[in-house]
Steps between C-alpha positions, in 0.01 A plus 500: 500500500343440160602667178326518165804606299614201295861390514661483154490118493130485594383778268458235231211357705280807455183429300583131462217254561521377860581140405783614273640725775508204739695302240751786471551504877611134498327400824617801705304611806211705359229708669194598302243776538196520274398859423129552432261791459319622815168342394377141456637369172635204310839504325498461122794404280858420595629539855814713463784639713457876543755569775814321620682554825673324789364430845683309774729330247213391274401633161168683535271498197192718476258354249200631311267364236492672162143613564227474761125458466290656772265265684159638585 
């Protein structure tokens, strides 16, 4: 079962750039999901952690870019 409610020690990861969040996790088992709009687009800006949870003993990070540009 997956949860999106951050544990107190992982709450500090919210909104961090992805690379910085990985540094904070010190090589722990990490699973990543990239959240995107429902249309063809390209991510613009920093890739950031927007949700933290646990799944099968791993830290689950949902990531999103700061902005998206629609592709035509």
